[in-house]
C-alpha positions as CSV (number, residue, x, y, z in Angstrom):
1,M,257.9,93.5,157.2
2,L,255.8,90.7,158.5
3,V,252.8,92.0,156.7
4,M,254.7,92.3,153.4
5,K,256.0,88.8,153.7
6,S,252.5,87.5,154.4
7,K,251.2,89.1,151.3
8,K,254.0,87.7,149.2
9,D,253.4,84.2,150.6
10,I,249.7,84.5,149.7
11,L,250.5,85.6,146.2
12,I,252.9,82.6,145.7
13,N,250.2,80.2,147.1
14,I,247.6,81.6,144.8
15,F,250.0,81.3,141.8
16,I,250.7,77.6,142.7
17,I,247.0,76.8,143.1
18,V,246.2,78.5,139.7
19,A,249.0,76.6,138.0
20,I,247.8,73.3,139.4
21,I,244.3,73.9,138.2
22,I,245.4,74.9,134.7
23,G,247.7,71.8,134.6
24,F,244.8,69.6,135.7
25,I,242.5,71.0,133.0
26,V,245.2,70.6,130.2
27,I,245.9,67.0,131.3
28,T,242.2,66.2,131.5
29,F,241.6,67.6,128.0
30,M,244.5,65.8,126.4
31,T,243.7,62.4,127.9
32,S,240.0,62.8,127.1
33,Q,240.6,63.1,123.3
34,P,239.4,59.9,121.6
35,P,242.0,57.8,119.9
36,P,241.6,57.1,116.2
37,K,238.6,54.9,115.7
38,T,239.6,51.3,115.0
39,V,237.3,48.9,113.1
40,S,237.2,45.4,114.5
41,F,237.0,43.0,111.5
42,E,235.9,40.3,114.0
43,S,232.8,42.1,115.2
44,Q,229.4,40.7,114.4
45,G,228.3,43.7,112.3
46,L,231.2,43.2,109.9
47,Q,230.3,39.6,109.2
48,V,227.2,40.6,107.3
49,P,227.2,38.7,103.9
50,L,228.0,40.8,100.8
51,I,226.8,39.7,97.4
52,P,229.3,40.5,94.6
53,L,227.7,42.5,91.8
54,S,230.7,42.6,89.5
55,G,233.4,40.1,88.5
56,K,233.1,36.4,87.8
57,D,233.0,35.2,91.4
58,K,229.5,35.6,92.8
59,A,230.0,33.8,96.1
60,P,229.1,36.0,99.1
61,I,231.9,37.4,101.2
62,T,232.3,39.5,104.3
63,L,234.6,42.5,105.1
64,K,236.8,40.0,107.0
65,E,238.2,39.2,103.5
66,F,239.8,42.7,103.6
67,R,241.3,42.4,107.0
68,G,244.9,43.7,107.0
69,K,244.4,45.7,103.8
70,N,243.8,49.4,103.1
71,I,240.2,49.7,101.9
72,L,237.9,52.5,100.7
73,I,234.1,51.8,101.2
74,N,231.4,53.8,99.4
75,F,227.9,53.2,100.8
76,W,225.2,54.0,98.3
77,A,221.8,52.8,96.9
78,S,219.8,52.8,93.7
79,W,217.1,54.9,95.5
80,C,219.6,57.5,96.7
81,K,219.4,60.7,94.6
82,G,222.7,62.1,95.9
83,C,224.6,59.0,95.0
84,Q,224.4,59.6,91.3
85,A,226.1,63.0,91.8
86,E,229.2,61.2,93.1
87,E,230.0,59.4,89.9
88,E,232.7,61.9,88.7
89,S,234.3,62.1,92.1
90,L,234.5,58.3,92.4
91,K,236.2,58.1,89.0
92,K,238.9,60.5,90.2
93,I,239.8,58.4,93.2
94,A,239.3,55.1,91.4
95,V,242.6,55.6,89.7
96,Y,244.2,54.2,92.9
97,K,242.1,51.0,92.9
98,G,244.1,47.8,93.2
99,H,247.4,49.6,94.0
100,A,247.8,49.0,97.8
101,V,244.1,50.1,98.3
102,E,241.0,48.0,97.8
103,M,238.0,50.0,96.7
104,I,234.4,48.7,97.0
105,G,230.9,50.1,96.7
106,I,228.2,48.7,98.9
107,A,224.6,49.1,97.8
108,S,223.0,49.2,101.2
109,S,219.3,48.5,102.0
110,D,218.7,47.8,98.4
111,K,217.5,45.0,96.1
112,L,219.2,43.4,93.1
113,S,216.2,44.0,90.9
114,D,216.1,47.7,91.7
115,L,219.9,48.0,91.1
116,E,219.7,46.3,87.7
117,R,216.6,48.4,86.7
118,S,218.4,51.6,87.7
119,G,221.4,51.0,85.4
120,K,223.6,52.7,88.0
121,L,226.0,49.7,88.3
122,K,227.2,50.2,84.7
123,D,229.1,53.5,85.3
124,N,230.2,53.0,88.9
125,P,234.0,52.5,88.8
126,L,234.3,50.6,92.1
127,D,233.9,46.8,92.7
128,Q,230.3,46.5,93.7
129,F,228.5,44.5,96.4
130,L,224.9,44.3,97.6
131,E,224.0,44.3,101.3
132,E,220.2,44.1,101.6
133,S,219.6,44.5,105.3
134,G,221.5,47.7,105.9
135,N,223.1,46.2,109.0
136,L,226.7,46.7,107.7
137,A,226.1,50.4,107.2
138,L,224.8,50.7,110.8
139,A,227.9,49.0,112.0
140,F,229.9,51.9,110.6
141,N,227.3,54.4,112.0
142,V,226.1,55.2,108.4
143,K,222.5,56.4,108.8
144,S,222.2,58.3,105.5
145,L,223.6,57.9,102.0
146,P,226.0,58.4,100.3
147,Q,228.9,58.0,102.7
148,T,232.5,57.1,102.1
149,L,235.1,55.7,104.5
150,L,238.9,55.2,104.1
151,I,240.3,52.5,106.5
152,D,244.0,51.6,106.7
153,S,245.5,48.1,107.0
154,Q,245.4,48.4,110.9
155,G,241.7,49.0,110.9
156,R,241.9,52.7,111.6
157,V,239.3,55.0,110.0
158,L,241.4,57.7,108.4
159,S,238.4,59.6,106.9
160,H,234.6,59.4,107.0
161,F,232.8,61.6,104.6
162,K,229.1,61.8,105.5
163,N,227.7,63.3,102.3
164,V,228.2,63.5,98.5
165,L,232.0,63.7,97.9
166,S,232.9,67.4,97.2
167,E,236.0,68.6,95.2
168,E,237.7,69.3,98.5
169,D,236.9,65.8,99.8
170,V,238.4,64.3,96.7
171,K,241.6,66.4,97.2
172,I,241.8,65.1,100.8
173,L,241.3,61.5,99.7
174,N,243.9,61.9,96.9
175,T,246.5,63.0,99.5
176,Q,245.7,60.1,101.8
177,L,245.6,57.6,99.0
178,D,249.0,58.8,97.7
179,L,250.5,58.2,101.2
180,L,249.0,54.7,101.3
181,N,250.0,53.9,97.8
182,G,253.5,55.4,97.7
183,S,252.5,56.2,94.1
184,I,252.5,59.3,91.9
185,G,250.4,62.2,93.2
186,V,247.9,64.6,91.8
187,L,249.5,67.9,90.9
188,G,246.6,69.8,89.4
189,E,243.7,69.8,86.9
190,V,244.1,69.5,83.2
191,P,243.4,73.0,81.7
192,K,240.8,73.6,79.1
193,F,242.0,74.2,75.6
194,K,240.8,74.3,72.0
195,L,243.5,73.9,69.3
196,R,243.8,72.6,65.7
197,S,245.6,69.4,64.8
198,S,248.0,68.8,61.8
199,H,245.0,67.4,60.0
200,G,242.8,70.5,60.6
201,E,240.6,68.9,63.3
202,Q,239.6,70.6,66.5
203,V,241.2,69.0,69.6
204,T,240.2,69.9,73.2
205,E,240.8,68.4,76.6
206,Q,237.5,66.5,76.1
207,T,239.1,64.7,73.1
208,L,241.5,63.1,75.6
209,Q,238.9,62.3,78.3
210,N,239.4,58.7,79.7
211,K,242.8,58.6,78.1
212,V,246.2,58.6,79.8
213,W,248.3,61.1,77.8
214,V,251.7,62.9,77.7
215,A,252.1,66.5,76.4
216,N,255.3,68.3,75.3
217,F,256.1,71.6,73.6
218,I,258.1,72.1,70.4
219,F,258.4,74.1,67.2
220,T,259.3,72.7,63.8
221,S,262.2,75.0,63.0
222,C,263.9,74.3,66.3
223,P,267.5,73.2,65.6
224,G,268.4,72.0,69.0
225,Q,266.2,70.3,71.7
226,C,263.0,69.7,69.7
227,P,264.3,66.9,67.5
228,I,265.6,65.2,70.6
229,L,262.3,65.7,72.5
230,T,260.3,64.4,69.5
231,S,262.5,61.3,69.2
232,K,261.8,60.6,72.9
233,M,258.0,61.1,72.3
234,K,258.5,58.6,69.4
235,Q,259.9,56.1,71.9
236,L,256.7,56.5,74.0
237,Q,254.6,56.0,70.9
238,D,256.5,52.8,70.0
239,K,256.2,51.5,73.6
240,F,252.5,52.0,73.9
241,R,251.5,51.7,70.2
242,D,248.9,49.0,70.8
243,N,247.2,50.7,73.8
244,E,244.1,52.7,72.6
245,N,243.9,54.3,76.0
246,F,247.2,56.2,75.6
247,K,247.8,59.4,73.6
248,L,250.6,61.8,72.9
249,V,250.2,65.6,72.3
250,S,252.8,67.9,71.0
251,V,251.9,71.6,71.0
252,T,253.9,74.2,69.0
253,V,255.2,77.3,70.7
254,D,255.6,79.0,67.3
255,P,252.1,78.8,65.9
256,N,252.6,81.7,63.5
257,K,254.9,79.5,61.5
258,D,253.7,76.1,62.4
259,T,250.5,75.8,60.5
260,P,248.6,72.5,60.3
261,A,250.3,71.8,57.0
262,V,253.8,72.5,58.4
263,L,253.1,70.3,61.4
264,K,251.8,67.5,59.2
265,K,255.2,67.4,57.3
266,Y,257.0,67.4,60.6
267,Q,254.8,64.6,61.9
268,E,255.5,62.5,58.8
269,K,259.3,63.2,59.1
270,Y,259.4,61.6,62.5
271,G,257.0,58.7,61.7
272,A,254.3,59.9,64.2
273,N,251.1,58.0,64.0
274,S,248.2,60.5,63.9
275,D,245.9,58.0,65.5
276,N,247.6,58.3,68.9
277,W,249.8,61.4,68.5
278,Y,248.3,64.9,68.0
279,F,250.4,67.8,66.8
280,L,248.5,71.0,67.7
281,T,248.6,74.7,66.7
282,G,246.4,77.7,67.2
283,K,246.8,81.4,68.2
284,Y,249.8,82.2,70.3
285,G,247.7,83.9,73.1
286,P,245.7,80.7,74.0
287,I,248.8,78.5,73.7
288,K,250.8,80.8,76.0
289,K,248.0,80.7,78.5
290,L,247.7,76.9,78.2
291,I,251.4,76.5,78.9
292,G,251.7,79.1,81.6
293,A,248.4,79.4,83.5
294,G,247.3,75.9,82.6
295,F,250.4,73.6,82.9
296,K,252.3,76.1,85.2
297,L,255.4,76.1,83.0
298,G,257.6,78.9,81.7
299,T,256.4,80.8,78.6
300,P,259.3,82.9,77.2
301,E,258.5,85.2,74.2
302,N,261.4,83.6,72.3
303,P,260.4,80.0,71.3
304,D,264.1,79.0,71.5
305,F,263.8,79.0,75.3
306,H,260.6,77.0,75.7
307,T,260.1,74.3,78.3
308,T,261.5,70.9,77.6
309,K,259.5,69.1,80.3
310,F,257.0,66.3,79.5
311,V,253.7,66.4,81.4
312,L,251.7,63.3,82.3
313,M,247.9,63.3,82.6
314,D,245.5,60.6,83.8
315,G,242.2,59.6,82.3
316,V,240.1,61.8,84.6
317,G,241.6,65.2,83.9
318,Q,244.4,65.4,86.4
319,I,248.1,66.3,86.0
320,R,250.2,63.5,87.5
321,G,253.8,64.4,86.8
322,Y,256.4,66.6,85.2
323,Y,259.5,65.0,83.7
324,D,262.7,66.5,82.6
325,V,263.6,63.8,80.0
326,D,267.2,65.2,79.6
327,E,267.9,63.6,83.0
328,T,269.3,60.1,83.1
329,G,266.6,57.5,83.8
330,I,263.7,60.0,83.7
331,L,262.2,58.6,80.4
332,E,262.1,55.1,81.9
333,K,260.5,56.6,85.1
334,L,257.9,58.2,82.8
335,K,257.2,54.9,81.1
336,S,256.7,53.2,84.5
337,D,254.3,55.8,85.6
338,I,252.3,55.6,82.4
339,I,252.0,51.8,83.0
340,K,250.7,52.5,86.5
341,L,248.0,54.9,85.3
342,L,247.0,52.6,82.4
343,D,246.7,49.6,84.8
344,F,244.0,51.4,86.8
345,N,242.7,54.0,84.3
346,P,238.9,54.2,84.8
347,R,237.0,53.0,81.7
């Protein structure tokens, strides 16, 4: 019995020792994880003068001007071959500029004459600054270009992308910027399409590039919802009539009957301005694919049961919202979201 008790005591002691070792390892690992990196806007590196390259005010500033604000910084240069490849990605995130997030580009280790000669300032959607010495980039541990950082109002680096922004990087940034902004999110990409307008012209997604636009789906012989939906689209047309960066698109769900000529009469009946409101038709197969696979909406065979939702798109090919305009207050919400997108729509 004594021998058995001794073995049991030994096993218990071994178990206790192993548990203590495992606990020590876990605690050591957890406490050794670095906290979120915080940028000190008082540090010497961040007091490097920045020369504004856009806007009326050309007085040099420092990043201390952005203390207490959310800020996205894109480091680039005229001599950087990869930087030019970021143009489309920057346009997609620039829609957030000025809405709770400051966005700046810093031409690092560069010269004004080289920047002007390169012509790369013209199409860059961010507010641009020149920092000739490269010291500011080094303060952020940026040793190659391009690189992009997102820093919150407390000085914490939320993201640091150390290469050309990829599509996946843009999705991550969009999610983070949505959280910082408290604004409308990105719900998908605008699908490709090729349809015919009421005037016989070909209209594609490229026709609407750099425009904020709203799409809906109707058919001209619809006795119920369609006249109501069209009248609400007319309200949007009247609201944004003078804004050349806003368009409306109504796609028929009964293209066999709704020829361009039929759509033109319908358009005239509701006083739709063809300069900013397209009525589109085509073959049913591509239209069904556009609504279902493209916009992720229901596509019943009977046009009477088509979707009544309005879809909002921004100027860089992204779906930003779905709106059931039968609901109280939703049309006003849509108008408000259109204004937001128009305010920071990249030109």
